[in-house]
C-alpha positions as CSV (number, residue, x, y, z in Angstrom):
1,X,51.4,95.8,85.2
2,X,54.7,97.7,85.6
3,X,57.3,96.5,88.1
4,X,56.8,99.6,90.2
5,X,53.0,98.9,90.4
6,X,53.7,95.3,91.2
7,X,56.0,96.3,94.0
8,X,53.4,98.6,95.4
9,X,50.8,95.8,95.3
10,X,53.1,93.4,97.0
11,X,54.0,95.8,99.8
12,X,50.7,97.4,100.6
13,X,50.6,98.8,104.1
14,X,54.2,97.6,104.9
15,X,55.8,99.8,107.4
16,X,59.0,99.9,109.5
17,X,59.8,101.9,112.7
18,X,60.6,105.5,112.1
19,X,64.0,106.9,112.9
20,X,64.6,108.3,116.4
21,X,61.7,106.2,117.6
22,X,59.3,108.5,116.0
23,X,56.3,107.2,114.0
24,X,56.7,104.8,111.1
25,X,58.2,104.7,107.6
26,X,55.7,103.6,104.9
27,X,57.6,101.8,102.2
28,X,54.7,102.5,99.8
29,X,55.7,106.2,99.7
30,X,59.0,105.4,97.9
31,X,56.9,104.2,94.9
32,X,56.6,107.9,93.9
33,X,60.4,107.9,93.2
34,X,61.8,106.8,89.9
35,X,64.3,104.0,90.7
36,X,67.9,104.5,89.8
37,X,69.2,102.8,86.7
38,X,72.1,100.3,87.1
39,X,74.0,98.3,84.5
40,X,72.6,94.8,84.1
41,X,70.3,95.2,87.1
42,X,66.6,95.2,87.3
43,X,64.6,97.1,90.0
44,X,62.3,94.7,92.0
45,X,60.8,96.5,94.9
46,X,61.3,98.8,97.9
47,X,62.0,96.8,101.0
48,X,63.6,97.0,104.4
49,X,67.1,95.9,105.6
50,X,67.8,94.5,109.1
51,X,70.9,96.5,110.1
52,X,71.9,93.8,112.5
53,X,73.0,91.7,109.5
54,X,75.5,94.3,108.3
55,X,79.1,94.2,109.4
56,X,80.5,97.6,108.5
57,X,84.0,96.4,109.5
58,X,84.1,93.6,107.0
59,X,86.1,94.3,103.8
60,X,83.2,93.2,101.7
61,X,81.4,96.4,102.9
62,X,84.3,98.7,101.8
63,X,84.1,100.5,98.5
64,X,87.1,98.9,96.8
65,X,87.6,100.6,93.5
66,X,84.5,102.8,94.0
67,X,85.8,105.4,96.4
68,X,89.4,106.5,96.4
69,X,89.0,106.5,100.2
70,X,87.5,103.2,101.0
71,X,85.6,102.3,104.1
72,X,83.4,105.0,105.7
73,X,84.2,108.7,105.1
74,X,83.5,110.3,108.5
75,X,82.4,113.6,107.1
76,X,79.8,112.0,104.8
77,X,78.6,109.7,107.7
78,X,78.3,112.6,110.1
79,X,76.2,114.6,107.7
80,X,73.8,111.7,107.3
81,X,73.6,111.2,111.1
82,X,72.7,114.8,111.7
83,X,70.1,114.6,108.9
84,X,68.5,111.4,110.4
85,X,68.4,112.9,113.8
86,X,66.8,116.2,112.7
87,X,64.5,115.0,109.9
88,X,64.3,111.2,110.1
89,X,64.6,109.1,106.9
90,X,63.1,111.1,104.1
91,X,60.7,109.1,101.9
92,X,61.3,111.7,99.2
93,X,64.9,110.5,98.7
94,X,66.0,107.3,97.0
95,X,67.1,104.8,99.7
96,X,70.3,102.6,99.7
97,X,70.3,100.0,97.0
98,X,71.0,96.3,97.4
99,X,70.8,93.2,95.3
100,X,69.0,89.9,96.1
101,X,72.1,88.5,97.7
102,X,72.3,91.5,100.0
103,X,75.3,93.0,98.2
104,X,75.3,96.7,98.5
105,X,75.1,98.7,95.3
106,X,75.1,102.1,97.0
107,X,74.3,103.9,100.2
108,X,77.0,102.7,102.6
109,X,77.3,106.0,104.2
110,X,73.6,106.1,105.1
111,X,73.7,102.6,106.4
112,X,76.7,103.3,108.7
113,X,75.0,106.5,109.9
114,X,71.8,104.6,110.7
115,X,73.7,101.9,112.6
116,X,75.6,104.5,114.6
117,X,72.4,106.3,115.4
118,X,71.1,103.0,116.9
119,X,68.5,102.2,114.2
120,X,67.4,98.6,113.6
121,X,65.8,98.9,110.1
122,X,66.4,101.0,107.0
123,X,64.5,101.3,103.7
124,X,66.3,99.9,100.7
125,X,65.7,99.5,97.0
126,X,66.2,95.9,95.9
127,X,67.5,94.8,92.5
128,X,68.2,91.5,90.8
129,X,71.5,91.4,88.9
130,X,72.2,89.4,85.8
131,X,75.9,90.2,86.2
132,X,77.7,90.1,89.6
133,X,81.2,90.5,88.3
134,X,83.7,93.0,89.7
135,X,83.4,95.1,86.6
136,X,79.6,95.3,87.1
137,X,80.0,96.1,90.9
138,X,82.6,98.8,90.5
139,X,80.8,100.5,87.5
140,X,77.5,100.4,89.3
141,X,79.0,101.8,92.5
142,X,80.4,104.8,90.5
143,X,77.0,105.3,88.8
144,X,75.1,105.2,92.0
145,X,77.1,108.1,93.4
146,X,75.7,110.4,90.7
147,X,72.4,110.6,92.4
148,X,71.5,112.5,95.6
149,X,71.6,112.1,98.5
150,X,74.9,110.2,97.7
151,X,78.1,112.1,97.8
152,X,79.0,112.3,94.1
153,X,81.9,110.3,92.7
154,X,85.1,112.4,92.4
155,X,88.1,112.4,90.0
156,X,90.1,110.1,92.3
157,X,87.2,107.7,92.6
158,X,87.1,107.1,88.8
159,X,90.9,106.6,88.8
160,X,90.7,104.1,91.7
161,X,88.0,102.2,89.8
162,X,90.0,102.0,86.6
163,X,93.2,100.9,88.4
164,X,91.3,98.2,90.4
165,X,89.7,96.8,87.3
166,X,93.0,96.7,85.4
167,X,94.7,95.1,88.4
168,X,92.0,92.4,88.5
169,X,92.2,91.8,84.8
170,X,88.7,93.0,84.0
171,X,89.9,96.0,82.0
172,X,92.8,96.3,79.5
173,X,95.4,98.9,80.2
174,X,94.7,100.5,76.9
175,X,93.5,104.1,76.4
176,X,90.7,103.2,74.0
177,X,89.4,100.5,76.3
178,X,89.5,102.7,79.3
179,X,87.7,105.5,77.4
180,X,85.1,103.1,76.2
181,X,84.5,101.9,79.8
182,X,84.2,105.5,81.1
183,X,81.9,106.7,78.3
184,X,79.7,103.7,77.6
185,X,79.4,102.1,81.0
186,X,80.1,104.7,83.6
187,X,78.8,107.5,81.3
188,X,81.4,109.9,82.5
189,X,79.9,112.7,80.5
190,X,77.3,113.1,83.2
191,X,80.1,114.3,85.5
192,X,82.6,115.9,83.2
193,X,82.6,117.7,79.8
194,X,86.0,116.8,78.4
195,X,85.9,119.6,75.9
196,X,86.0,122.3,78.7
197,X,89.1,121.2,80.7
198,X,90.1,117.8,79.5
199,X,89.1,116.1,82.8
200,X,88.2,112.8,81.3
201,X,91.6,112.7,79.4
202,X,93.3,113.5,82.8
203,X,91.4,110.6,84.4
204,X,92.5,108.2,81.7
205,X,96.1,109.5,82.0
206,X,96.0,108.8,85.7
207,X,94.6,105.4,85.3
208,X,97.3,104.4,82.8
209,X,100.0,105.9,85.0
210,X,98.9,104.4,88.3
211,X,98.4,100.9,86.7
212,X,101.8,100.9,85.0
213,X,103.3,98.2,87.2
214,X,99.9,96.6,88.0
215,X,100.5,97.5,91.6
216,X,97.7,96.9,94.0
217,X,95.3,99.4,95.3
218,X,95.5,100.3,99.0
219,X,92.4,100.2,101.2
220,X,92.3,103.7,102.8
221,X,90.2,104.5,105.8
222,X,90.0,107.4,108.2
223,X,91.6,107.3,111.6
224,X,88.4,106.5,113.5
225,X,87.7,103.6,111.1
226,X,91.1,102.0,111.9
227,X,90.7,102.6,115.6
228,X,87.4,100.6,115.4
229,X,89.2,97.9,113.4
230,X,91.9,97.6,116.0
231,X,89.5,97.3,118.9
232,X,87.3,94.9,117.0
233,X,90.1,92.6,115.8
234,X,92.9,93.0,118.3
235,X,90.8,93.9,121.4
236,X,92.9,97.0,122.1
237,X,91.3,100.3,123.2
238,X,93.0,103.3,121.7
239,X,94.5,104.4,125.0
240,X,96.8,101.3,124.8
241,X,98.6,102.3,121.6
242,X,99.5,105.1,119.3
243,X,97.9,105.0,115.8
244,X,100.1,106.8,113.3
245,X,100.0,107.5,109.6
246,X,103.4,107.1,107.9
247,X,102.6,109.3,104.9
248,X,104.6,112.3,105.9
249,X,108.0,112.7,107.6
250,X,106.4,115.1,110.1
251,X,104.5,112.1,111.5
252,X,107.7,110.5,112.6
253,X,108.5,113.6,114.6
254,X,105.0,113.6,116.0
255,X,105.4,110.0,117.2
256,X,108.7,110.7,118.8
257,X,107.2,113.7,120.6
258,X,104.6,111.4,122.1
259,X,107.2,108.9,123.1
260,X,109.1,111.6,125.0
261,X,105.9,112.8,126.6
262,X,105.4,109.3,127.8
263,X,108.8,109.4,129.3
264,X,107.9,112.5,131.2
265,X,104.7,110.9,132.5
266,X,106.7,107.7,133.4
267,X,104.2,105.6,131.5
268,X,105.3,102.0,130.7
269,X,107.7,101.4,127.9
270,X,107.9,100.5,125.1
271,X,105.1,102.6,123.6
272,X,103.0,100.4,121.3
273,X,102.6,101.8,117.8
274,X,100.3,100.7,114.9
275,X,100.8,102.4,111.5
276,X,98.5,102.9,108.5
277,X,98.5,104.9,105.3
278,X,96.1,107.0,103.2
279,X,98.3,106.6,100.1
280,X,96.3,104.9,97.3
281,X,98.9,102.7,95.6
282,X,101.1,100.0,97.2
283,X,104.5,101.1,95.8
284,X,104.0,104.6,97.2
285,X,102.9,103.2,100.5
286,X,106.0,101.0,100.8
287,X,108.3,103.8,100.0
288,X,106.7,106.1,102.5
289,X,106.8,103.4,105.2
290,X,110.6,103.0,104.6
291,X,111.2,106.8,104.9
292,X,109.1,106.8,108.1
293,X,111.3,104.1,109.6
294,X,114.4,106.0,108.6
295,X,113.2,109.2,110.1
296,X,112.4,107.4,113.4
297,X,115.9,105.9,113.5
298,X,117.5,109.4,113.0
299,X,115.3,110.8,115.8
300,X,116.2,108.0,118.2
301,X,119.9,108.2,117.5
302,X,119.9,111.9,117.7
303,X,118.1,111.9,121.1
304,X,120.6,109.5,122.6
305,X,123.5,111.4,121.1
306,X,122.2,114.6,122.7
307,X,121.8,112.9,126.1
308,X,125.3,111.5,125.9
309,X,126.8,114.9,125.0
310,X,124.9,116.7,127.8
311,X,125.9,114.2,130.5
312,X,129.3,113.1,129.2
313,X,128.4,109.4,129.3
314,X,127.9,106.7,126.7
315,X,124.7,104.7,126.8
316,X,125.9,101.2,126.2
317,X,122.5,99.5,126.2
318,X,119.6,101.4,124.7
319,X,116.2,100.4,126.1
320,X,113.5,100.1,123.5
321,X,111.2,103.1,124.0
322,X,108.6,102.2,121.3
323,X,107.5,99.0,119.5
324,X,105.8,99.0,116.1
325,X,103.3,96.2,116.5
326,X,102.6,96.2,112.8
327,X,100.7,97.9,110.0
328,X,97.0,97.8,109.3
329,X,96.2,95.4,106.4
330,X,95.6,97.6,103.4
331,X,97.3,96.3,100.3
332,X,94.8,94.5,98.1
333,X,96.1,91.1,96.9
334,X,99.1,91.1,99.2
335,X,97.7,91.6,102.7
336,X,95.1,89.3,104.3
337,X,92.5,92.0,104.3
338,X,89.9,89.7,106.0
339,X,92.3,88.1,108.5
340,X,91.9,90.7,111.2
341,X,95.7,90.7,111.9
342,X,98.4,93.3,111.6
343,X,101.0,93.1,108.9
344,X,104.7,92.8,109.9
345,X,106.2,96.1,108.6
346,X,109.3,94.2,107.3
347,X,107.0,92.2,105.0
348,X,104.7,95.1,104.1
């Protein structure tokens, strides 16, 4: 008896509540779908996952080395939320995949969308894995994103995966080794035909370049994801602080404008600030943070100089008008990603 037939026999008449409180989802219906193939993983059965057991804010849930933008991409999540609201969970599409230890192989976006829609249960495909190494996890994560309804892996995702594996010592920083990983394990030819525009060569070039100093990857999340992290770990609602990216000098001007607006509204000083980055490597992030601080210093000094020139007085004691509480923990291997605390920007 095949594994699919065995799974069907084991799960006869198994159902879970339907999405939006409508009807039920029959797990038997997924048997019609050919299971996805993963490296060193064997499909066991279609099952259900209790979403109460999933902590989407825990770093273990994030796509380190699988997505260039780790965490939960809002656009992708919102698309799934709308689909679930309008059509429920389609039994004609392959569900999220997990292993027997509840590690997620793919489908994080759909899981987050279901949680945000208030669902309790979601169908999953369960696998046993003979290899649970980071090489296996990263490679399988990239492979899983080939199949709909997943959002396909992009150029930057393959680069992030390669850099992560090199940084962890699972892949040699060697062109031949990287190409072998891409072609034999990731099967990059299913995404790119290198003979047309040399995209695979460009991916390899980027991996080699970005791993030159073995610098760490940076966990990048969208703004809403960091706001949720701050509220969950620091107990601060977003009205109590300013969350700012430091990736562009214009953001320093934007922050200073908000500080001045606070002055006009006579809100309490200093304005509390938390910073984050969407830069994907640690050295670049540190350089941008330094520039951000320098631009802020220029703005503060310039504003005081203008005031002094206009009023013909010297401000002997400058009151602090903003306070950078710290940076979100993002640098893999340097920051305590799981500690739930901000990083002192002087030790970033």
